N, C-alpha and C positions, 0 to 999 in steps of 0.2 A: 509561461507566457505564450503557450502554443495557440491559444484562442485568437489573440489579435494578429499573430503572424499568419496563421492559416486563413483567416478571414481576409487579410490584406492580399495575400497571394491569390486567393480565389477571385477577388474583385479585379485584380490586375489582369488575370487570365481572360477576363471578359472584354478587355480593351484590345481590339485587333492590332493596333499599331504598336503595342508592347510585345516585343518578340521573345522576351525571357524575363522571368522574375525569380529571385533567389534570396537567401539570407546573405547579408553583406559580410563576407569574410576576406575582404581586401582584393577582390577580383579586378577592380579598376585602379588599384593603388600599387600593386606589386606585379609587374610584368616586364618582359624583356623588350619586345618590339611592339606588341599590341595586346590588349586584354584578351583573355580566353573566352570571353562572352561577347555576343554580337551587339552592335549598336542597337539602340532602342530597347535597352535592358533597364530593369529597375531592380536595385538592390535594397533589401529591407533590413532595418534594425528596429527592435522594440526596446524602449527604455522605460523602466518603471519609475514614474515620477513621485507618486505617493500612494498610500493605502489607508483604508479605514476599516476597522474591525466591524463586521456585521454580527458575527457570533464567534465562538471559540475556534471554529474551523473554517469560517468564511470571511473573505476580505473583498471589499470593493477596491479594485486596482485602477488607478488612473495612469495611462501610458502615453508616451510619445511614440508615434509611428514615423520613423524617418525613412523616406524613400529617396534614393539617389538615382536619378534618371540620366543614363549615358546616351548621348546622341552624337552622330557623326554629321557635322554641318556640311552642307553642300558648299560650293564656292560662295563665300559670303559677299553679297552685294547689297548693302543696306544704306549706302550713302544717298544723299539727295540727288546725285547725278545718275544713279542706277535706274533702269526702267522699272516700273511698278511690278511687272511680272517677275523680275529677278528678285526684287525685295520680298515679294510674297513667297517665292520658292526658298529664299534664305531663312525665312522665319517659320517654315513648315513644322519645325520641331515643337513650336508652341501649340500646335493642334493636339499633340499627344499630352502635353502638360494640361491643356484645357480639358481633355477627355478624362484624365486622372482626377482633376478637380470635380468635374461633373459626377463622376462615379462615387467619389468619397464624401464630398461635402454634404452633410446632413444624413448620410446613410446610417441606418441602425437596423437591428433585427433582434431576435430572441436571445442571442448570445452576447451581443456587443452593443454598447451605447452609441450615441451619435458621434460621428467623426466631425472634427472641426479643424479647418486649416489654420495653422499658426504662422507659418512662414514658407516662402518659396524664393530661394536665392541661387544665383549662379556661383559655383565654387571657383575660387581663384587658385589656379594650379600652375606648376612649373612645366608640366608636359602640355601636349596640345589637346588633351581630351576636354570635351565640353560636358560638364556635369551640372544638373540642376538638383538642388537638395530641397525637398519638400518635407515639411513637418506637420503632421496632423495629431491631434489628441483625441482620445476616446477612453472609455472605461469598460470594465467587465467584472463579473464576480468570479473570483478564483476559488474553486472548489477542491483544489489539489489536496489539501489537508484532510478532506473527507474520504479520499480514495484509499 
């Protein structure tokens, strides 16, 4: 499943507000005082949803690309009493989420089929980290058995 991971990583590197992209190995789930990665990081997991044989050694693989975006919110001022400038500043993390959507939704090339957003939810956590979990689906042809 290298193809969808490498493609996702490469596309994220094109988004200037994304400071770091890596495979999700628990960097924002297991830490002492703060995660070892910077805010505005995206952690990637590729999940194989289903396959279809094309030949004895080729499969069409449909995958879920899970991206967990960690952002450090500024002082949150989003109430109806807050000035508009403060609300805009408090919601700035959405600009990166929108940039990820613009980069991925409908993207395809010679290696990978069209990305399609399936969900985008804020994780409920016991710590104070703010995480948005975005899931996109795509497919690719796995040629690993031919190598």
